[in-house]
KEKE-3310 file (N, C-alpha, C; in steps of 0.2 Angstrom, whole numbers, plus 5000, padded with zeros to 4 digits):
npx = (5048:5043:5054:5063:5057:5056:5069:5074:5065:5068:5081:5079:5072:5083:5091:5082:5082:5095:5097:5089:5094:5108:5108:5102:5112:5123:5117:5116:5129:5132:5135:5138:5124:5126:5137:5130:5121:5130:5136:5125:5123:5133:5129:5119:5129:5138:5129:5129:5142:5145:5136:5139:5148:5141:5134:5146:5152:5142:5142:5155:5157:5145:5127:5121:5131:5137:5126:5125:5138:5138:5128:5134:5145:5139:5133:5145:5150:5141:5143:5156:5153:5145:5155:5164:5161:5161:5160:5169:5175:5164:5161:5168:5163:5149:5148:5153:5143:5133:5139:5139:5126:5119:5121:5113:5100:5099:5102:5091:5080:5082:5081:5067:5060:5064:5057:5044:5028:5022:5009:5005:5013:5012:5004:5012:5025:5020:5016:5028:5035:5026:5028:5042:5043:5035:5044:5055:5049:5047:5059:5063:5053:5056:5066:5059:5056:5069:5077:5089:5102:5118:5121:5110:5100:5109:5112:5100:5099:5111:5108:5097:5103:5112:5102:5096:5106:5105:5092:5093:5102:5094:5084:5091:5092:5080:5081:5081:5093:5105:5101:5110:5109:5112:5121:5133:5128:5133:5131:5132:5129:5115:5109:5108:5099:5087:5083:5072:5065:5075:5075:5062:5064:5073:5065:5055:5063:5068:5055:5052:5064:5064:5052:5053:5064:5063:5050:5047:5052:5045:5032:5034:5037:5024:5018:5013:5010:5023:5019:5008:5015:5023:5014:5008:5018:5019:5007:5009:5019:5012:5002:5011:5015:5003:4996:5003:5000:4988:4991:4999:4990:4982:4991:4991:4979:4977:4989:5006:5013:5003:4998:5009:5011:4999:5002:5012:5006:4997:5005:5010:4998:4997:5007:5002:4991:4994:4998:4986:4977:4983:4980:4968:4956:4957:4970:4975:4969:4975:4989:4990:4986:4996:5008:5007:5006:5017:5028:5023:5028:5041:5038:5030:5040:5049:5041:5040:5053:5054:5046:5051:5065:5077:5089:5106:5104:5094:5100:5109:5100:5093:5104:5107:5095:5097:5108:5103:5093:5100:5107:5095:5092:5103:5104:5091:5086:5096:5095:5081:5081:5089:5080:5070:5076:5077:5064:5056:5046:5037:5044:5046:5035:5035:5047:5046:5035:5039:5049:5040:5032:5041:5045:5032:5030:5040:5037:5025:5030:5038:5028:5020:5030:5031)
npy = (4866:4878:4883:4885:4894:4905:4908:4913:4923:4932:4935:4941:4953:4959:4962:4970:4981:4986:4991:5004:5011:5012:5020:5032:5036:5038:5048:5059:5062:5068:5061:5057:5053:5043:5035:5031:5022:5013:5008:5001:4991:4982:4972:4963:4959:4952:4941:4936:4932:4923:4912:4901:4893:4888:4875:4866:4871:4868:4854:4852:4858:4855:4858:4864:4869:4878:4887:4893:4898:4908:4916:4922:4928:4937:4946:4951:4957:4968:4974:4979:4988:4997:5003:5008:5021:5024:5028:5021:5011:5004:4997:4984:4978:4978:4970:4958:4956:4952:4940:4932:4931:4925:4910:4906:4909:4900:4887:4886:4887:4875:4866:4868:4864:4851:4846:4848:4842:4835:4837:4848:4858:4870:4879:4880:4885:4896:4902:4904:4913:4924:4927:4929:4940:4949:4950:4957:4969:4973:4977:4991:4998:4997:5006:5018:5017:5015:5025:5033:5035:5033:5019:5011:5007:4998:4989:4982:4976:4968:4960:4953:4945:4937:4930:4922:4912:4906:4901:4891:4883:4879:4871:4861:4847:4843:4846:4841:4830:4837:4834:4821:4812:4807:4814:4826:4842:4857:4875:4881:4870:4869:4879:4874:4864:4870:4883:4891:4892:4899:4911:4915:4918:4929:4938:4940:4946:4957:4965:4968:4975:4986:4992:4996:5004:5013:5018:5030:5039:5038:5041:5054:5061:5061:5070:5066:5067:5065:5058:5050:5042:5035:5028:5020:5011:5005:4998:4990:4981:4976:4968:4959:4952:4947:4939:4927:4915:4912:4911:4900:4890:4890:4884:4871:4867:4869:4867:4870:4875:4880:4890:4898:4903:4911:4920:4927:4932:4940:4950:4956:4961:4971:4980:4985:4991:5001:5014:5019:5018:5025:5038:5036:5029:5016:5012:5008:4995:4989:4990:4982:4969:4968:4968:4956:4946:4948:4945:4932:4925:4921:4913:4903:4898:4893:4883:4874:4871:4862:4852:4847:4844:4835:4830:4833:4842:4850:4858:4865:4871:4880:4888:4893:4900:4911:4917:4922:4930:4940:4945:4950:4960:4969:4971:4975:4988:4998:4995:4998:5011:5016:5014:5023:5035:5035:5033:5040:5043:5032:5022:5013:5004:4999:4992:4982:4976:4971:4962:4953:4948:4942:4931:4925:4921:4911:4902:4897:4891:4881:4873:4869:4861:4850)
npz = (5003:5007:5014:5004:4995:5004:5006:4994:4992:5003:4999:4987:4991:4998:4987:4980:4988:4987:4974:4972:4983:4981:4970:4974:4983:4975:4967:4976:4977:4966:4955:4938:4927:4917:4923:4934:4929:4923:4934:4940:4931:4934:4943:4936:4926:4933:4936:4923:4920:4930:4928:4919:4927:4938:4938:4938:4950:4959:4959:4964:4977:4983:4984:4996:5004:4995:4993:5006:5008:4997:5002:5013:5008:4999:5009:5015:5004:5003:5015:5012:5002:5009:5017:5009:5000:4985:4968:4959:4966:4969:4957:4955:4966:4966:4955:4960:4969:4961:4956:4968:4971:4961:4961:4972:4967:4956:4962:4971:4963:4956:4966:4970:4958:4959:4970:4968:4965:4950:4946:4953:4949:4941:4949:4961:4956:4951:4963:4968:4959:4961:4975:4976:4967:4975:4986:4980:4976:4989:4994:4990:4997:5010:5012:5015:5028:5034:5028:5017:5021:5029:5039:5043:5032:5025:5034:5035:5023:5024:5035:5029:5019:5026:5033:5023:5022:5035:5034:5024:5030:5041:5035:5029:5030:5025:5012:4994:4986:4975:4958:4950:4939:4922:4908:4911:4908:4900:4902:4889:4881:4884:4878:4865:4867:4871:4863:4861:4873:4880:4873:4876:4890:4889:4883:4893:4903:4896:4895:4908:4913:4903:4905:4918:4918:4907:4906:4912:4904:4893:4897:4901:4889:4884:4892:4904:4922:4935:4946:4941:4932:4940:4948:4938:4935:4947:4947:4936:4942:4952:4945:4940:4952:4956:4947:4944:4950:4945:4932:4932:4937:4926:4917:4921:4918:4904:4898:4897:4886:4878:4886:4888:4875:4874:4884:4877:4866:4872:4878:4867:4862:4872:4869:4857:4861:4871:4866:4862:4873:4883:4888:4894:4906:4905:4904:4916:4920:4909:4912:4923:4919:4909:4916:4923:4912:4905:4914:4916:4905:4909:4921:4915:4906:4916:4921:4910:4909:4920:4916:4905:4907:4917:4930:4927:4916:4920:4930:4923:4914:4923:4926:4914:4912:4921:4916:4903:4908:4914:4902:4895:4903:4902:4888:4884:4888:4883:4869:4867:4871:4861:4850:4854:4852:4838:4833:4840:4855:4854:4851:4861:4864:4852:4850:4860:4856:4843:4848:4855:4845:4836:4845:4846:4833:4831:4841:4835:4824:4829:4835:4824:4818:4827)
capx = (5046:5042:5061:5066:5054:5057:5076:5074:5061:5072:5087:5076:5071:5089:5093:5078:5084:5102:5097:5088:5098:5115:5107:5101:5118:5127:5114:5118:5136:5132:5138:5134:5119:5129:5141:5125:5118:5135:5137:5119:5124:5138:5126:5118:5135:5140:5125:5130:5149:5145:5131:5142:5152:5137:5134:5152:5153:5137:5145:5162:5156:5138:5123:5120:5137:5138:5121:5126:5144:5136:5124:5139:5149:5135:5133:5152:5151:5137:5147:5162:5150:5143:5161:5168:5156:5165:5157:5173:5176:5158:5160:5169:5159:5143:5149:5154:5137:5129:5142:5137:5118:5117:5121:5108:5094:5099:5101:5085:5075:5083:5078:5060:5058:5065:5052:5037:5024:5020:5002:5004:5019:5010:5002:5018:5029:5016:5016:5035:5036:5023:5031:5048:5042:5034:5050:5059:5046:5047:5065:5063:5048:5060:5069:5054:5057:5076:5080:5094:5108:5121:5122:5103:5097:5113:5111:5094:5101:5116:5104:5093:5108:5113:5096:5096:5110:5102:5086:5095:5105:5088:5080:5096:5091:5075:5082:5083:5100:5105:5101:5116:5109:5112:5127:5134:5126:5135:5126:5132:5125:5108:5107:5107:5094:5081:5084:5066:5064:5079:5072:5056:5067:5076:5059:5052:5068:5067:5049:5053:5069:5063:5046:5055:5069:5062:5043:5046:5054:5039:5026:5035:5036:5017:5015:5010:5014:5027:5015:5004:5019:5025:5008:5007:5024:5017:5002:5013:5022:5006:5000:5016:5015:4996:4993:5007:4997:4982:4994:5001:4984:4980:4995:4990:4972:4977:4995:5011:5015:4997:4998:5015:5009:4994:5005:5016:5001:4994:5010:5010:4992:4998:5011:4998:4985:4997:4998:4979:4974:4988:4977:4961:4956:4958:4977:4976:4969:4980:4996:4990:4987:5002:5013:5006:5007:5024:5032:5021:5032:5046:5035:5029:5046:5051:5037:5042:5060:5053:5042:5055:5072:5079:5096:5111:5101:5090:5104:5112:5095:5092:5110:5106:5090:5100:5113:5099:5089:5105:5107:5089:5092:5108:5103:5085:5085:5100:5092:5075:5083:5091:5074:5066:5080:5076:5057:5052:5044:5033:5049:5046:5030:5037:5053:5044:5030:5043:5051:5035:5030:5046:5044:5026:5031:5045:5033:5020:5034:5039:5022:5019:5035:5030)
capy = (4871:4885:4886:4887:4900:4910:4910:4917:4930:4937:4937:4946:4959:4962:4965:4975:4987:4989:4995:5011:5014:5014:5025:5038:5039:5041:5055:5064:5063:5072:5057:5057:5047:5037:5031:5027:5017:5008:5005:4997:4986:4977:4966:4958:4957:4946:4935:4933:4929:4917:4907:4895:4890:4886:4868:4863:4873:4864:4847:4852:4859:4853:4864:4867:4873:4883:4892:4896:4902:4913:4921:4925:4932:4943:4950:4954:4962:4974:4978:4983:4994:5002:5006:5012:5024:5028:5024:5017:5005:5000:4993:4977:4976:4976:4964:4952:4954:4948:4933:4928:4931:4920:4903:4905:4908:4894:4881:4886:4885:4868:4862:4868:4860:4844:4843:4850:4837:4837:4839:4855:4862:4876:4883:4881:4889:4903:4905:4906:4919:4929:4929:4932:4947:4953:4952:4962:4975:4975:4980:4998:5000:4997:5013:5023:5016:5015:5030:5031:5038:5030:5012:5008:5003:4993:4984:4978:4971:4963:4955:4948:4941:4932:4926:4917:4906:4903:4897:4885:4878:4876:4866:4857:4840:4841:4848:4835:4830:4840:4829:4819:4807:4810:4817:4833:4847:4864:4880:4882:4865:4870:4884:4870:4860:4874:4890:4895:4893:4904:4917:4918:4921:4935:4943:4942:4951:4964:4968:4970:4980:4992:4996:4999:5009:5019:5020:5037:5044:5037:5045:5061:5063:5061:5075:5063:5069:5060:5053:5045:5037:5030:5024:5015:5006:5001:4994:4984:4977:4973:4963:4954:4948:4945:4935:4921:4909:4911:4908:4893:4885:4889:4880:4864:4865:4870:4865:4876:4878:4885:4896:4902:4906:4916:4926:4931:4936:4946:4955:4959:4966:4977:4985:4988:4995:5006:5021:5020:5019:5029:5044:5034:5025:5009:5010:5005:4987:4986:4989:4977:4963:4968:4966:4948:4941:4948:4941:4926:4922:4918:4908:4897:4895:4889:4877:4870:4868:4857:4847:4844:4842:4832:4829:4839:4847:4854:4863:4869:4875:4885:4893:4897:4905:4916:4921:4925:4935:4946:4948:4954:4966:4973:4973:4977:4995:5002:4994:5001:5018:5018:5014:5029:5040:5035:5032:5044:5039:5026:5016:5009:4999:4996:4987:4977:4973:4967:4956:4948:4946:4937:4925:4922:4917:4906:4897:4894:4887:4875:4869:4865:4856:4844)
capz = (4998:5011:5016:4997:4993:5009:5005:4988:4993:5007:4995:4982:4995:4999:4981:4978:4992:4985:4967:4973:4988:4979:4965:4978:4986:4969:4965:4981:4976:4959:4950:4931:4926:4914:4928:4939:4925:4922:4941:4941:4926:4936:4946:4930:4923:4938:4934:4916:4920:4935:4926:4916:4932:4943:4938:4941:4957:4963:4960:4967:4984:4986:4984:5002:5006:4990:4994:5012:5007:4993:5006:5018:5003:4997:5015:5015:4998:5005:5020:5009:4998:5014:5020:5004:4996:4980:4962:4955:4970:4969:4951:4956:4972:4963:4950:4965:4972:4956:4956:4974:4971:4956:4963:4976:4963:4952:4966:4974:4958:4955:4972:4970:4953:4961:4975:4966:4961:4943:4946:4956:4947:4939:4955:4965:4953:4950:4969:4969:4955:4964:4981:4974:4964:4980:4989:4976:4977:4996:4996:4990:5002:5017:5012:5018:5035:5036:5025:5012:5023:5034:5039:5044:5026:5023:5039:5033:5017:5026:5039:5024:5015:5031:5035:5018:5024:5040:5032:5020:5035:5045:5031:5025:5031:5021:5005:4990:4983:4968:4953:4947:4934:4915:4907:4913:4902:4901:4900:4882:4878:4885:4872:4859:4868:4871:4862:4861:4880:4883:4870:4880:4896:4887:4881:4899:4906:4892:4896:4915:4913:4899:4908:4924:4917:4902:4905:4914:4898:4888:4900:4901:4882:4883:4896:4910:4928:4938:4951:4937:4929:4946:4950:4933:4936:4953:4945:4932:4947:4956:4941:4940:4958:4958:4942:4942:4952:4940:4925:4934:4937:4919:4913:4923:4915:4897:4896:4898:4880:4876:4891:4886:4869:4876:4887:4872:4862:4877:4879:4860:4862:4877:4865:4852:4865:4875:4863:4861:4879:4888:4891:4896:4912:4903:4904:4923:4920:4904:4915:4928:4915:4905:4921:4924:4907:4902:4918:4915:4901:4913:4925:4910:4904:4922:4922:4905:4911:4925:4913:4899:4909:4923:4931:4925:4911:4924:4933:4917:4912:4928:4926:4907:4913:4925:4911:4898:4911:4914:4895:4894:4907:4900:4881:4882:4889:4878:4863:4867:4871:4854:4846:4855:4849:4831:4831:4845:4861:4853:4850:4867:4863:4845:4851:4864:4851:4838:4851:4856:4838:4834:4849:4844:4826:4832:4844:4831:4819:4833:4836:4818:4817:4831)
cpx = (5045:5049:5064:5063:5055:5065:5077:5071:5065:5078:5085:5075:5077:5092:5089:5079:5090:5101:5095:5092:5105:5114:5106:5107:5122:5124:5116:5125:5138:5136:5134:5130:5122:5133:5136:5123:5124:5136:5131:5120:5129:5135:5124:5124:5138:5136:5127:5137:5149:5141:5134:5146:5147:5136:5140:5153:5148:5140:5151:5161:5150:5134:5122:5125:5138:5133:5123:5132:5142:5132:5129:5143:5145:5134:5140:5153:5147:5140:5153:5159:5148:5149:5165:5163:5159:5162:5162:5175:5170:5157:5162:5165:5152:5143:5150:5147:5132:5132:5140:5130:5116:5116:5115:5101:5094:5098:5094:5079:5076:5080:5070:5057:5059:5060:5045:5033:5022:5013:5000:5010:5017:5008:5008:5023:5026:5017:5023:5037:5032:5026:5038:5048:5040:5039:5054:5056:5046:5053:5065:5058:5052:5064:5065:5055:5064:5080:5085:5101:5111:5120:5115:5101:5102:5113:5105:5096:5106:5112:5100:5097:5110:5108:5095:5100:5107:5096:5088:5098:5099:5085:5085:5094:5085:5076:5084:5090:5099:5105:5108:5116:5110:5119:5127:5133:5129:5130:5126:5128:5118:5105:5105:5100:5087:5081:5078:5064:5068:5077:5066:5059:5069:5070:5056:5057:5068:5061:5050:5058:5067:5057:5048:5060:5067:5055:5042:5048:5048:5033:5028:5035:5029:5014:5012:5014:5018:5024:5011:5009:5022:5020:5007:5012:5022:5012:5004:5016:5017:5003:5005:5016:5008:4994:4997:5004:4991:4985:4996:4996:4982:4984:4994:4983:4973:4984:5000:5013:5009:4997:5003:5014:5004:4997:5009:5011:4998:4999:5011:5004:4993:5002:5007:4993:4988:4996:4990:4975:4978:4984:4970:4962:4958:4966:4979:4975:4973:4987:4996:4990:4993:5008:5013:5008:5014:5029:5030:5025:5038:5043:5033:5035:5049:5047:5039:5049:5059:5050:5047:5062:5072:5087:5100:5108:5097:5094:5107:5106:5093:5098:5109:5100:5093:5104:5108:5095:5094:5106:5101:5089:5097:5107:5096:5084:5089:5097:5085:5076:5085:5085:5070:5069:5078:5069:5053:5050:5040:5038:5049:5041:5032:5042:5050:5039:5034:5046:5046:5033:5035:5046:5038:5026:5035:5041:5028:5024:5036:5033:5020:5024:5034:5022)
cpy = (4878:4888:4888:4893:4906:4912:4914:4924:4935:4939:4942:4953:4963:4966:4971:4982:4990:4993:5003:5014:5016:5020:5032:5041:5042:5048:5060:5066:5067:5068:5057:5051:5041:5033:5028:5021:5011:5004:4999:4991:4981:4971:4961:4955:4951:4940:4932:4929:4923:4911:4901:4891:4886:4878:4864:4864:4869:4857:4847:4853:4857:4859:4868:4872:4879:4889:4896:4901:4908:4919:4925:4930:4938:4948:4954:4959:4969:4978:4982:4989:4999:5006:5010:5015:5028:5024:5019:5010:5001:4995:4986:4974:4974:4970:4958:4951:4950:4941:4929:4927:4925:4913:4901:4904:4902:4888:4881:4884:4878:4864:4862:4864:4852:4841:4844:4844:4839:4840:4846:4860:4869:4881:4884:4885:4896:4906:4908:4912:4925:4932:4932:4939:4952:4955:4957:4969:4978:4979:4988:5001:5001:5003:5018:5022:5017:5022:5028:5033:5034:5022:5008:5004:4997:4987:4979:4973:4966:4957:4950:4943:4935:4927:4921:4911:4903:4898:4891:4880:4875:4870:4861:4850:4838:4842:4841:4836:4833:4834:4827:4815:4811:4813:4824:4838:4854:4869:4881:4876:4865:4874:4880:4866:4864:4881:4894:4897:4899:4911:4920:4921:4928:4940:4945:4947:4957:4968:4972:4976:4987:4996:4999:5005:5015:5021:5028:5041:5044:5042:5052:5064:5064:5066:5072:5065:5063:5055:5048:5040:5032:5025:5018:5009:5002:4996:4988:4979:4973:4967:4957:4949:4944:4939:4928:4915:4907:4908:4901:4888:4884:4884:4872:4862:4865:4868:4871:4879:4883:4891:4901:4906:4912:4922:4930:4935:4942:4951:4959:4964:4972:4982:4988:4993:5001:5013:5023:5022:5023:5034:5042:5030:5018:5007:5007:4997:4985:4985:4983:4970:4962:4965:4958:4944:4942:4944:4934:4922:4918:4912:4902:4894:4891:4882:4872:4867:4862:4851:4843:4841:4839:4832:4835:4844:4852:4860:4867:4873:4881:4890:4897:4902:4912:4920:4925:4931:4941:4949:4952:4960:4971:4976:4977:4985:4999:5001:4998:5009:5020:5019:5020:5035:5041:5036:5037:5040:5033:5020:5011:5003:4995:4991:4981:4973:4968:4961:4951:4945:4940:4930:4921:4918:4911:4900:4893:4889:4881:4871:4866:4860:4849:4842)
cpz = (5001:5012:5009:4995:4997:5008:4999:4989:4997:5003:4989:4985:4996:4992:4978:4982:4989:4979:4969:4978:4985:4974:4969:4981:4981:4967:4969:4980:4969:4954:4943:4930:4922:4918:4933:4935:4924:4929:4942:4937:4929:4939:4941:4926:4927:4937:4928:4917:4924:4932:4924:4921:4937:4943:4941:4948:4962:4964:4964:4975:4987:4986:4990:5004:5001:4992:5001:5011:5003:4997:5011:5013:5001:5003:5016:5010:5000:5010:5017:5005:5003:5016:5015:4999:4990:4973:4959:4959:4970:4963:4952:4961:4970:4958:4955:4968:4967:4956:4962:4974:4967:4958:4967:4972:4959:4956:4969:4969:4956:4960:4971:4964:4955:4966:4973:4963:4955:4942:4948:4954:4945:4945:4960:4962:4952:4957:4970:4966:4959:4971:4980:4972:4970:4985:4986:4977:4984:4998:4995:4995:5009:5018:5015:5025:5038:5033:5020:5015:5029:5034:5040:5038:5024:5028:5038:5028:5019:5030:5034:5021:5020:5033:5030:5020:5030:5038:5028:5025:5039:5041:5027:5025:5026:5013:5001:4988:4976:4963:4950:4941:4927:4914:4909:4907:4904:4899:4892:4878:4879:4880:4866:4860:4868:4870:4862:4868:4883:4879:4874:4887:4894:4886:4888:4903:4903:4894:4903:4915:4909:4902:4914:4923:4912:4902:4907:4909:4894:4891:4900:4894:4881:4888:4902:4916:4931:4942:4947:4934:4934:4948:4945:4934:4942:4951:4940:4937:4951:4952:4940:4946:4959:4953:4941:4944:4948:4934:4927:4934:4930:4915:4915:4919:4907:4894:4896:4891:4877:4880:4890:4880:4870:4879:4882:4868:4866:4878:4873:4860:4867:4873:4860:4855:4869:4872:4863:4868:4884:4891:4894:4903:4911:4904:4911:4923:4914:4908:4920:4925:4912:4910:4922:4918:4904:4907:4918:4910:4904:4917:4921:4908:4910:4922:4916:4906:4915:4921:4908:4901:4916:4924:4930:4920:4915:4928:4928:4915:4916:4927:4919:4908:4916:4920:4906:4901:4912:4907:4893:4897:4905:4893:4880:4883:4884:4871:4862:4867:4864:4849:4847:4852:4841:4829:4836:4851:4860:4851:4856:4866:4856:4846:4855:4860:4846:4842:4853:4850:4836:4838:4847:4838:4827:4836:4840:4826:4823:4834:4830:4816:4821:4831)
residu = (UNK:UNK:UNK:UNK:UNK:UNK:UNK:UNK:UNK:UNK:UNK:UNK:UNK:UNK:UNK:UNK:UNK:UNK:UNK:UNK:UNK:UNK:UNK:UNK:UNK:UNK:UNK:UNK:UNK:UNK:UNK:UNK:UNK:UNK:UNK:UNK:UNK:UNK:UNK:UNK:UNK:UNK:UNK:UNK:UNK:UNK:UNK:UNK:UNK:UNK:UNK:UNK:UNK:UNK:UNK:UNK:UNK:UNK:UNK:UNK:UNK:UNK:UNK:UNK:UNK:UNK:UNK:UNK:UNK:UNK:UNK:UNK:UNK:UNK:UNK:UNK:UNK:UNK:UNK:UNK:UNK:UNK:UNK:UNK:UNK:UNK:UNK:UNK:UNK:UNK:UNK:UNK:UNK:UNK:UNK:UNK:UNK:UNK:UNK:UNK:UNK:UNK:UNK:UNK:UNK:UNK:UNK:UNK:UNK:UNK:UNK:UNK:UNK:UNK:UNK:UNK:UNK:UNK:UNK:UNK:UNK:UNK:UNK:UNK:UNK:UNK:UNK:UNK:UNK:UNK:UNK:UNK:UNK:UNK:UNK:UNK:UNK:UNK:UNK:UNK:UNK:UNK:UNK:UNK:UNK:UNK:UNK:UNK:UNK:UNK:UNK:UNK:UNK:UNK:UNK:UNK:UNK:UNK:UNK:UNK:UNK:UNK:UNK:UNK:UNK:UNK:UNK:UNK:UNK:UNK:UNK:UNK:UNK:UNK:UNK:UNK:UNK:UNK:UNK:UNK:UNK:UNK:UNK:UNK:UNK:UNK:UNK:UNK:UNK:UNK:UNK:UNK:UNK:UNK:UNK:UNK:UNK:UNK:UNK:UNK:UNK:UNK:UNK:UNK:UNK:UNK:UNK:UNK:UNK:UNK:UNK:UNK:UNK:UNK:UNK:UNK:UNK:UNK:UNK:UNK:UNK:UNK:UNK:UNK:UNK:UNK:UNK:UNK:UNK:UNK:UNK:UNK:UNK:UNK:UNK:UNK:UNK:UNK:UNK:UNK:UNK:UNK:UNK:UNK:UNK:UNK:UNK:UNK:UNK:UNK:UNK:UNK:UNK:UNK:UNK:UNK:UNK:UNK:UNK:UNK:UNK:UNK:UNK:UNK:UNK:UNK:UNK:UNK:UNK:UNK:UNK:UNK:UNK:UNK:UNK:UNK:UNK:UNK:UNK:UNK:UNK:UNK:UNK:UNK:UNK:UNK:UNK:UNK:UNK:UNK:UNK:UNK:UNK:UNK:UNK:UNK:UNK:UNK:UNK:UNK:UNK:UNK:UNK:UNK:UNK:UNK:UNK:UNK:UNK:UNK:UNK:UNK:UNK:UNK:UNK:UNK:UNK:UNK:UNK:UNK:UNK:UNK:UNK:UNK:UNK:UNK:UNK:UNK:UNK:UNK:UNK:UNK:UNK:UNK:UNK:UNK:UNK:UNK:UNK:UNK:UNK:UNK:UNK:UNK:UNK:UNK:UNK:UNK:UNK:UNK:UNK:UNK:UNK:UNK:UNK:UNK:UNK:UNK:UNK:UNK:UNK:UNK:UNK:UNK:UNK:UNK:UNK:UNK:UNK:UNK)
# end
């Protein structure tokens, strides 16, 4: 478990470093903001495109070899990005970075679900979500030490990608065999098996991407200083990292379905309270809790995936999660941005609130059906 979690955490740190680093470089090159945004969208696009092929690739090459190969290829992609600092050349390279990163996430989460005892699934997956979130947040902090110019920040990312492969190699003998029982389930087939579970992942991705990408616009429209906006985003991420173990333990005590529904309702409450509490001190605990429960939707979905599925369906489910997370990242911000153009700055909590409400209603309907 330690090896699996460490692998994904280091990988998340490397990815968390590349997003702001490449944006800073493009900004210094006077690249138009639209092109910077398009460049950043290439990595989640790689997630989306690669996801349907991961179950078959895992069966064909074996999960250990595939994970190590993807670590090396991700490092080579980052070397190419560092050597060719051109926005148009970066488009396919950042796409490939997403393609190579995705199998490692999918395979590692499948391994973790396979080795986690059912009685401790909530706590362990909560710990996994917290540590990986911390790794992703640690990436930008390393830029304060290495800077954003020259090779030093890239070398940190390259070393982190290669370290992932070394960790997998080191624990290879202890890793479980990838589940083979049951009929091979495609990613498209999993959409028919668990549509609400995938909608929950979409909502969680939308919350994270919208808050990180557009909250600065929302705060500026209300006259909040940049330092306060940045501090609130940090508070949101801190709640994300700190509360997943608590939510995982709550899932063990109260059930994952009930805890998931509670996270969705709490996320909806955050949308309703944001306009009221934004100018008060209560916005700080609100953002901390909001960060925890909104990402908790993903953590609880992952717990349910482990409870409900095994074998090939588990692999396909993890790949489908990755695909939907990428879709949430790409669709959420533009859709919310359009809502803010039409309805003003309050279009941000309005769009997230409607998304939460739709998921809550569908979860209630599913509960009544069963």
